[in-house]
N, C-alpha and C positions, 0 to 999 in steps of 0.2 A: 504493500500500500504506500510505500515511500515514493515521493515524486522527486526524482533527481534528474539532472540534465542528461546523464548517461541513459537512463530509462526512456526519457523523452526522445533522445536521438535514435535509440534502437527502435522505438515504436514508430517513428516517422519513416522508417525504411520499409515498412510493410505495405508494399505496393498492391498486393492482392486485396488487402483490407480496404484500401482507398478506393479501388475500382468497384469492388462488390458493394460496399456501403454507398458509394456514389450512385450505383444502379438502383439500390434500394430506395435512396432518396428520390430518384427520378420516378420510380413506381409510385411512391406515396404522393408526390406532387400530381401525378396523373389522375389520382382519385378525386381531386378537387375540380370544381366547375371552371375555374380560371386561375391563372398564375398571378397571385398578388402576395402582399406581405403576410397575410394570414396563412395562406397555403405554404409558403416557404418556411414560416416559423414552425407550424405544426409538423411539417415534414422533417425539419432539422431536429426537433424535439423527439420525434419517433425514431430517427436514425441514431441519436445519442442514447435513447433508451434501449434500443436493440443492442447497441454496442456494449452497454453496461450489463444487460442480461447475458450476453455471450461470455463476458469476463466472469460474471458470477457463476455461470454454469461451469466454466473451466476450473474455477476455484473449488467448487463443490464436488465435482467429479474427479478432479486432479488429472484431467485429460490434456491440459495445455499449460502454457505460461500465463498465469493469472496476474496481470499487472494493471493497475488503475490507469497508467499512462497509455495502455493499448486502446483506450477509447478515443484518443486523439486522432489516429489515422481514420477512424470511422467518421468522426465529425468533419475531418478535413475533406474526406471524399464528398460528403454532403455539401460542404461550403464551396468546393470547386464546381460542382454541378449547379448549385444555386447561382454562382457568379455567371456561368454560361447562360443560364435561363434568364437572368436579369438583363444581360446584354441583348439576348434575342427579343425579349418582351419590349425593351426600350427602343430597339431598332424598329420593331414592328409598329409600335405606337407612333414613332416619329414619321415612318413612311405613310401611315394612315392620315396624319395631319396635313401632309403636303399634297 
């Protein structure tokens, strides 16, 4: 449960976590009627909650490395996809206005 820079550095190298949780974020955003601040916020919260549940499961069953900092790449995947979606929505809105 210690948060150290070494653990943070190791966690941020987990590219499969970033990709898979980014995809999960995208799927949760797709459940909303439109992409707005509310949809992005709830999807990011769901992504972080799933990452936390996965880490708790690893700790309870001792099937993996249970580190609190391993939730960071999960949230980072969601934030990367959120940034792309925000750019797409802003570009779409700007094109509609002109």
